[in-house]
C-alpha positions in Angstrom: -5.3 22.0 -26.4 -3.0 25.0 -26.8 0.7 25.6 -26.7 2.9 23.5 -24.5 6.4 24.0 -23.2 9.2 21.5 -23.5 12.5 20.9 -21.6 15.5 22.8 -22.8 19.3 22.8 -22.2 20.6 20.5 -19.5 17.1 19.2 -18.7 16.6 18.2 -22.3 19.9 16.4 -22.4 18.9 14.5 -19.2 15.6 13.5 -20.9 17.4 12.3 -24.1 19.9 10.3 -22.0 16.9 8.6 -20.2 15.2 7.9 -23.5 18.3 6.3 -24.9 18.5 4.0 -21.9 14.8 3.2 -22.0 15.0 2.3 -25.7 16.5 -1.2 -24.9 13.1 -2.2 -23.5 11.2 -1.3 -26.8 10.1 -4.0 -29.2 9.6 -2.5 -32.6 7.8 -5.5 -34.0 5.2 -5.4 -31.2 5.3 -1.6 -31.0 5.3 -1.9 -27.3 7.8 -2.1 -24.4 8.7 -5.6 -23.2 9.3 -6.7 -19.6 11.9 -9.4 -19.1 10.0 -11.5 -16.7 6.4 -11.2 -15.5 6.2 -11.5 -11.7 3.3 -13.2 -9.9 0.1 -11.2 -9.8 -3.5 -11.6 -8.6 -4.8 -10.9 -12.1 -2.6 -12.5 -14.8 -1.8 -16.0 -15.7 1.4 -14.9 -17.4 4.3 -15.6 -15.0 8.0 -16.0 -15.3 8.4 -15.0 -19.0 8.6 -11.9 -21.2 5.5 -10.0 -22.1 4.4 -6.6 -23.5 2.7 -4.4 -20.8 0.1 -1.9 -21.9 0.5 0.5 -18.9 4.3 0.7 -19.2 4.1 1.1 -23.0 1.8 4.1 -22.8 4.0 5.7 -20.1 6.9 5.3 -22.4 5.0 6.9 -25.2 4.4 10.0 -23.0 8.1 10.2 -22.3 8.9 10.0 -26.0 6.6 12.9 -26.8 8.5 15.0 -24.3 11.4 15.0 -26.7 9.3 16.8 -29.3 11.2 15.7 -32.3 10.2 13.6 -35.4 12.1 10.4 -34.4 10.7 10.0 -30.9 7.3 11.2 -32.1 7.0 8.5 -34.7 7.7 5.8 -32.2 5.3 7.3 -29.6 2.5 7.3 -32.2 3.2 3.7 -33.1 2.9 2.8 -29.4 -0.3 4.8 -28.9 -2.0 3.2 -31.9 -1.1 -0.3 -30.6 -2.2 0.4 -27.1 -5.5 1.8 -28.3 -6.0 -1.4 -30.4 -5.9 -3.5 -27.2 -8.8 -1.7 -25.5 -12.2 -3.4 -25.3 -14.4 -1.4 -27.7 -17.5 -3.7 -27.5 -20.1 -1.5 -25.8 -22.1 -4.6 -24.6 -19.0 -6.1 -22.9 -18.6 -6.1 -19.2 -15.0 -4.8 -19.7 -15.9 -2.1 -22.2 -13.3 0.6 -22.2 -10.7 -1.5 -20.3 -7.2 -2.8 -21.3 -5.5 -6.1 -20.4 -2.2 -6.1 -18.6 -0.3 -7.6 -21.5 -0.8 -7.8 -25.2 -0.3 -11.6 -25.1 -3.2 -12.0 -22.7 -6.6 -10.6 -23.8 -9.0 -9.6 -21.0 -11.0 -12.9 -21.3 -7.9 -15.0 -20.6 -6.8 -13.2 -17.4 -7.6 -14.6 -14.0 -9.8 -11.6 -13.8 -9.6 -8.2 -15.4 -8.2 -5.3 -13.4 -10.6 -2.4 -13.7 -8.0 0.0 -12.4 -6.4 -0.1 -15.8 -9.1 2.2 -17.2 -7.9 4.9 -14.9 -4.2 4.1 -15.1 -4.1 4.2 -18.9 -6.8 6.9 -19.2 -4.8 9.4 -17.2 -1.8 8.9 -19.6 -4.0 9.5 -22.6 -5.2 12.7 -21.0 -1.6 13.7 -20.4 -1.1 13.3 -24.2 -4.0 15.4 -25.3 -3.3 18.1 -22.7 0.4 18.5 -23.4 1.2 16.9 -26.7 -2.0 17.1 -28.8 -0.3 19.2 -31.5 2.3 16.4 -32.1 -0.4 13.8 -33.1 -1.8 13.4 -36.6 -5.5 14.3 -36.9 -6.7 10.7 -37.0 -4.8 9.7 -33.9 -6.1 12.8 -32.0 -9.6 11.6 -32.7 -8.8 8.0 -31.7 -7.2 9.1 -28.4 -10.3 11.1 -27.6 -12.6 8.2 -28.4 -10.4 5.9 -26.2 -10.6 8.3 -23.3 -14.4 8.4 -23.6 -14.6 4.6 -23.5 -12.2 4.5 -20.4 -14.5 7.0 -18.7 -17.5 4.8 -19.4 -15.7 1.9 -17.9 -15.0 4.0 -14.8 -18.7 5.1 -14.6 -20.0 1.5 -14.6 -17.8 0.5 -11.7 -19.3 0.4 -8.1 -16.1 1.9 -6.7 -15.7 2.5 -3.0 -14.4 5.9 -2.1 -12.1 4.3 0.5 -10.0 2.8 -2.3 -8.0 6.0 -2.0 -5.6 5.9 -5.0 -8.1 4.6 -7.5 -10.9 6.9 -6.2 -8.5 9.8 -6.7 -7.3 8.7 -10.1 -10.8 7.9 -11.4 -12.0 11.3 -10.2 -9.2 13.0 -12.0 -9.7 11.1 -15.3 -13.5 11.6 -15.5 -13.5 15.3 -14.3 -10.6 16.4 -16.5 -11.8 14.4 -19.5 -15.2 16.0 -19.2 -13.6 19.5 -19.1 -11.1 19.0 -21.8 -13.3 17.1 -24.2 -16.2 19.4 -23.5 -18.4 16.4 -22.9 -21.4 17.2 -20.6 -22.2 13.5 -19.8 -18.6 12.7 -18.7 -18.3 16.0 -17.0 -21.4 15.4 -14.9 -20.1 12.1 -13.8 -16.6 13.4 -13.1 -18.0 16.2 -10.9 -20.2 13.7 -9.0 -17.3 11.3 -8.5 -14.9 14.0 -7.4 -17.4 15.5 -5.0 -18.3 12.1 -3.5 -14.6 11.2 -3.0 -13.8 14.6 -1.5 -16.8 14.4 0.8 -15.9 10.9 2.0 -12.2 11.8 2.6 -12.8 15.0 4.4 -15.6 13.6 6.6 -13.3 10.7 7.6 -10.3 13.1 8.0 -8.0 10.3 6.9 -7.6 7.6 4.3 -9.0 4.1 4.4 -6.2 2.9 2.1 -3.9 4.3 4.8 -0.2 5.0 5.0 0.9 3.0 1.9 4.4 3.6 0.7 3.2 2.7 -2.8 -0.3 4.0 -3.1 -0.1 7.1 -0.9 2.5 8.2 -3.4 0.2 7.3 -6.3 -2.5 9.4 -4.8 -0.2 12.3 -4.2 0.8 12.1 -7.9 -2.8 12.2 -9.1 -3.7 15.0 -6.7 -0.7 16.9 -8.1 -2.2 16.4 -11.6 -5.6 17.7 -10.3 -4.0 20.9 -9.0 -2.4 21.5 -12.4 -5.1 20.3 -14.8 -8.6 20.8 -13.3 -10.1 23.9 -14.8 -12.9 24.3 -12.2 -11.4 26.7 -9.6 -13.6 25.4 -6.7 -12.6 21.7 -7.3 -9.0 22.7 -7.8 -9.0 24.3 -4.4 -10.5 21.1 -2.9 -7.7 19.1 -4.6 -5.3 21.3 -2.8 -7.0 20.5 0.5 -6.7 16.8 -0.1 -3.0 17.4 -1.0 -2.5 18.9 2.4 -4.2 15.9 4.0 -2.0 13.4 2.1 1.2 15.2 3.0 0.2 15.4 6.6 -0.6 11.7 6.6 2.9 11.0 5.2 4.8 13.5 7.3 3.4 12.3 10.6 5.1 8.9 10.0 8.4 10.0 8.6 11.1 8.6 10.9 14.0 11.0 10.6 16.7 8.8 12.2 16.3 6.0 9.6 14.6 8.1 6.9 12.0 5.3 6.7 8.3 5.4 6.3 7.0 4.1 9.6 4.1 1.7 9.9 1.5 0.4 10.0 0.9 0.0 6.3 -2.4 -0.8 4.5 -0.6 -1.9 1.4 3.2 -2.5 0.9 5.3 -4.5 -1.5 8.4 -4.2 0.6 9.3 -3.4 4.2 11.9 -0.7 3.5 11.6 2.3 1.3 14.4 3.2 -1.1 16.1 6.6 -1.7 13.3 7.7 -4.0 11.2 8.3 -0.9 13.6 11.0 0.4 14.1 12.4 -3.0 10.3 12.9 -3.3 10.2 14.8 0.0 13.1 16.9 -0.9 11.7 17.9 -4.3 8.2 18.6 -2.8 9.5 20.9 0.0 12.6 22.4 -1.7 14.8 24.5 0.6 12.3 24.1 3.5 13.9 20.7 4.3 17.5 19.5 4.2 17.4 15.8 3.6 19.8 15.8 0.7 22.8 18.1 -0.1 22.1 20.9 -2.5 22.6 19.8 -6.2 22.1 16.1 -5.4 18.8 15.7 -7.2 19.5 16.8 -10.7 16.9 17.6 -13.3 13.3 16.4 -12.7 12.4 14.9 -16.0 9.6 12.8 -14.6 7.2 15.1 -12.7 8.2 18.6 -13.9 4.7 19.2 -15.4 2.9 18.0 -12.2 5.4 18.5 -9.3 4.7 17.3 -5.8 3.8 20.2 -3.6 4.6 19.8 0.1 2.8 22.4 2.4 5.5 24.5 4.0 3.9 24.2 7.5 4.8 20.5 7.5 8.5 20.9 7.0 9.2 20.5 10.7 8.2 16.8 10.5 11.3 16.2 8.4 13.8 17.7 10.8 15.9 15.6 13.2 13.8 13.7 15.8 15.1 14.6 19.3 12.1 13.5 21.4 9.7 10.5 21.2 6.4 11.2 19.5 3.3 9.1 19.2 0.8 9.4 16.3 -2.7 7.9 16.6 -5.2 8.1 13.7 -8.6 6.6 12.8 -8.4 5.3 9.3 -12.0 3.9 9.1 -15.0 4.5 11.2 -17.2 2.0 12.9 -20.5 1.7 11.1 -19.1 2.7 7.7 -19.4 0.4 4.7 -16.2 -1.5 4.1 -14.6 -1.9 0.6 -14.3 -5.4 -0.7 -11.1 -7.0 -1.9 -11.4 -5.4 -5.3 -12.0 -1.9 -3.9 -15.7 -1.9 -4.7 -18.7 -1.3 -2.5 -19.5 -4.4 -0.3 -22.6 -3.6 1.8 -20.7 -4.8 4.9 -20.1 -2.5 7.8 -17.3 -2.5 10.3 -18.2 -2.8 14.0 -15.0 -1.1 15.1 -13.0 1.9 14.0 -9.8 0.9 12.3 -7.1 2.8 14.2 -3.3 3.0 13.7 -0.6 3.8 16.3 2.9 4.9 15.3 5.6 5.5 17.9 8.6 7.5 16.6 11.6 7.3 18.9 15.1 8.7 18.2 16.3 5.0 18.2 13.3 3.2 16.5 9.8 3.4 15.1 7.0 0.9 15.9 3.6 0.9 14.2 0.5 -1.2 14.7 -3.1 -1.3 13.6 -5.8 -2.4 16.0 -7.6 -5.0 13.8 -6.8 -6.2 10.3 -6.4 -9.4 8.4 -3.0 -10.8 7.3 -3.3 -10.2 3.6 0.3 -10.2 2.3 0.2 -6.5 1.5 -0.8 -5.5 5.0 1.8 -4.6 7.6 -0.1 -4.8 10.8 2.9 -4.7 13.1 6.2 -3.3 11.7 9.2 -1.6 13.2 12.3 0.2 11.9 15.6 1.1 13.4 19.2 1.7 12.4 20.5 4.5 10.1 19.5 5.9 6.7 22.3 3.9 5.1 21.7 0.7 7.1 18.1 0.4 8.1 16.6 -2.7 9.7 13.0 -3.8 10.0 10.8 -6.3 11.9 7.4 -7.3 10.5 4.8 -9.7 11.7 2.9 -12.0 9.3 0.6 -15.1 9.4 1.4 -17.4 6.5 -0.4 -20.4 5.0 1.9 -22.3 2.8 3.7 -19.6 0.8 1.3 -16.7 1.1 -0.4 -14.5 3.7 -3.5 -16.0 5.3 -6.5 -13.7 5.2 -8.7 -15.7 7.6 -6.2 -14.9 10.3 -6.6 -11.4 11.8 -4.3 -9.2 13.8 -5.7 -7.6 16.9 -3.5 -5.3 18.8 -3.0 -2.5 21.3 0.1 -0.3 21.5 1.5 2.4 23.8 4.9 3.7 23.0 7.3 0.9 22.2 5.1 -1.7 23.9 2.5 -3.7 21.9 0.2 -6.7 22.7 -0.8 -8.7 19.6 -3.3 -11.5 19.1 -3.8 -13.7 16.1 -7.5 -14.7 15.8 -9.4 -16.6 13.1 -12.5 -15.7 11.0 -14.9 -18.2 9.7 -16.1 -16.0 6.8 -13.0 -14.6 5.1 -10.5 -15.6 2.4 -7.4 -17.6 2.1 -4.8 -15.7 0.1 -7.2 -12.9 -0.7 -9.6 -11.0 1.5 -12.8 -12.2 -0.1 -12.1 -13.6 -3.6 -11.2 -17.1 -2.4 -13.3 -17.7 0.8 -12.5 -20.9 2.5 -14.7 -23.7 1.1 -16.9 -25.1 3.8 -15.2 -22.8 6.2 -12.3 -25.3 6.2 -8.6 -24.4 6.3 -6.4 -26.9 4.4 -2.8 -26.6 5.2 0.5 -28.3 5.7 2.1 -25.2 7.2 0.4 -22.5 9.1 2.8 -20.2 10.9 3.4 -16.8 12.5 6.5 -15.1 11.3 8.5 -12.2 12.8 10.7 -11.3 9.9 13.9 -9.3 10.4 15.5 -7.8 7.3 17.6 -5.0 6.0 21.0 -4.5 7.7 21.5 -7.5 10.1 25.3 -7.6 10.3 25.3 -5.9 13.7 22.2 -7.6 15.2 22.6 -10.1 18.0 19.9 -12.7 17.4 19.6 -15.8 19.6 20.3 -19.2 18.0 17.1 -20.6 19.6 13.5 -19.4 19.8 12.1 -20.8 23.0 8.4 -20.3 23.7 9.0 -20.6 27.5 11.5 -17.7 27.6 11.4 -14.2 26.0 13.5 -13.8 22.9 15.7 -10.6 23.1 17.4 -9.0 20.0 20.1 -6.3 20.4 21.1 -4.1 17.6 22.9 -0.7 17.6 21.4 0.7 20.8 18.0 -0.9 20.3 16.7 -3.9 22.3 13.7 -5.9 21.3 11.8 -8.4 23.4 9.4 -10.8 21.8 7.4 -13.0 24.1 4.9 -15.8 23.3 1.9 -15.5 25.6 0.1 -18.7 24.8 -2.5 -20.1 22.5 -2.7 -22.9 19.9 -4.4 -24.0 16.8 -6.8 -26.8 17.7 -4.8 -27.7 20.8 -1.7 -28.6 18.8 1.4 -27.5 20.8 3.2 -24.9 18.6 6.9 -25.3 17.7 9.5 -22.8 16.7 12.4 -22.2 14.4 14.8 -19.6 13.3 15.3 -19.5 9.6 17.9 -17.5 7.7 17.2 -16.7 4.1 19.1 -14.4 1.8 19.5 -11.4 4.0 16.4 -12.1 6.2 16.0 -13.9 9.5 12.6 -15.4 10.3 11.5 -16.1 13.9 8.8 -18.6 13.3 6.0 -20.0 15.5 4.6 -23.0 13.7 0.9 -23.4 14.6 0.8 -26.5 12.4 3.5 -28.2 10.3 3.0 -31.6 8.8 1.0 -33.6 6.3 -1.9 -31.8 4.6 -4.7 -31.4 7.1 -8.1 -29.9 7.2 -9.3 -27.7 10.1 -13.0 -26.9 10.1 -12.8 -23.5 11.7 -16.3 -23.3 13.3 -15.7 -26.7 15.0 -12.5 -25.5 16.7 -12.6 -24.6 20.4 -9.2 -22.9 20.3 -7.5 -21.0 17.5 -5.7 -18.0 18.9 -2.1 -17.0 19.6 -0.8 -14.1 21.8 2.4 -12.1 21.8 4.0 -9.2 23.6 6.6 -7.0 21.9 8.7 -4.3 23.5 11.2 -1.9 21.9 13.5 0.1 24.1 16.5 2.4 23.9 19.1 -0.1 25.3 21.4 2.7 26.6 18.6 4.5 28.5 16.2 1.7 29.4 18.3 -1.4 29.8 17.0 -4.9 29.1 13.4 -5.1 27.8 10.9 -7.2 29.7 7.4 -8.3 28.8 5.8 -9.1 32.1 2.3 -9.7 30.9 -0.5 -11.7 32.7 -2.9 -13.9 30.8 -6.3 -15.0 32.0 -8.7 -17.5 30.3 -12.4 -17.8 30.6 -15.8 -17.3 28.9 -14.3 -18.2 25.5 -11.7 -15.4 25.8 -8.0 -14.9 26.4 -7.4 -11.7 28.4 -3.9 -10.2 28.5 -2.8 -7.4 30.9 0.5 -5.8 30.6 1.0 -2.6 32.5 -1.6 -0.2 31.1 -2.3 -2.4 28.0 -5.3 -4.7 28.0 -6.1 -7.0 25.1 -9.0 -9.6 25.1 -9.2 -12.0 22.2 -11.8 -14.7 21.4 -10.3 -18.2 21.8 -12.3 -19.8 19.0 -12.9 -18.8 15.4 -15.9 -16.6 14.7 -17.3 -14.4 11.9 -15.4 -11.1 11.3 -18.4 -9.2 12.8 -18.4 -11.4 15.9 -14.7 -11.1 16.4 -15.0 -7.3 16.2 -17.8 -7.3 18.7 -15.9 -9.4 21.3 -12.3 -8.2 21.0 -11.3 -5.8 23.8 -8.5 -3.3 23.4 -7.8 -0.6 25.9 -5.0 1.5 27.5 -5.5 2.0 31.2 -3.7 5.3 31.6 -4.2 5.3 35.4 -2.1 2.1 35.6 0.8 3.8 34.0 0.6 6.7 36.4 
């Protein structure tokens, strides 16, 4: 694959120091890295014990090869051989070309295989042959190429939806670049087709269906950075640069400078606050065009120096101090388009409404909502941030069944500035913990605890939170110049009067509305005449605007609850319906004349 450069001087010393620290996670007997405790996942049955991950191991092998010396090279080759041995090589298998998460758990023993792993591991194998091919013995070079071909076939067989943004980008990269570098016409033809399809879908939409994800927008940025460096086709490399500008614009519009947080709403998030790596990413991508960190703070970039993030200079202004409020509204998914299913594949189901996000960025706070989305635990349909970069605070809304998000509950909302109306409505044809992998049997909810939570977290030492949550009166929170008003506006599950609680758990405070709490009970959703809950939320600058008030008016009739609050109007079906029917009946509008 040609000559490659390697880190020298202080940068090399930083790499060696990192490798020395990473060595403690290597298991020489298994020839893989070991994780101390596997956390709960949708795919694996291994939980709470050590295991040997394939993806982390191949990533470690790539790092070892960067040292370009015999000792590290020998270990890297051992790892590569072991990872290759775990790939499914049976051409007649449904998981041909795929890897399991862990060496201890073959594909057939997982809850279900994760087909993303063909792309996640495939791109690291490409990294090896592009940058470190000369370090591999001849037999291993051949084995890696054969493995890449099988991974590309696994990707080719998958009915991937182009709205699964990070995996569509990654799969396009792997197949296109593999076809170019391996000089394989069949793989190249599919890679070009997949890249062109992903590019056309994304540019037609003008946004990302897997929208505004602190985790996966970054993954997509990383893979597009690889495209810009590794694609040989100049036309498609230019198109990758266009997507790079779109991704950075998507991120920049939701950067909240006062807290240095990533403002919501989020399509997929594993936490509610971003760490310092977020600001470091931006600083590296824009260089001297932004001043988020003092000069010399970052140190050597030993991770992404071959594929650096590239922030378009014209976006640097988004990362400067925020002096005036700004509202960002963006359509993430268009009405009439086919929706991806819960695995990111094509579903043959169309949405009847356009999925739209609103983000209000104020010098004191940020509030973000999406207009219609289920309460899968990775979704953040309503989330706010305030405080300082060192002491940020968040508020996030969830609907929880037992100990997990409830996907048959949907958030419907409308927002203008710091004001939002929110409804929780229920679908008869959706999932329990997952969007569509565990649809409710007989359309029946079984629960001993169904609740709506408004979770406060981060820095809470300065927050004044009432000791009681009273459904009759608004709840007001005050914290460092920000006032938040949360008001329950009515609604029940099956006519059961909701109760409330305030729960404090290890740095978090939960403001809870219990729709049902008691012995295990079954609710046949199509039989319910009422299953809806309504809220109003207001964020204000306490110094400028005083005490926040949610003075909404609620009307009931024709199977609907209609809420009017100033210029905001939200109508929600009172009883459970199919997702399609919910979308058809929900009313969301902003009466601009009312505000004037």
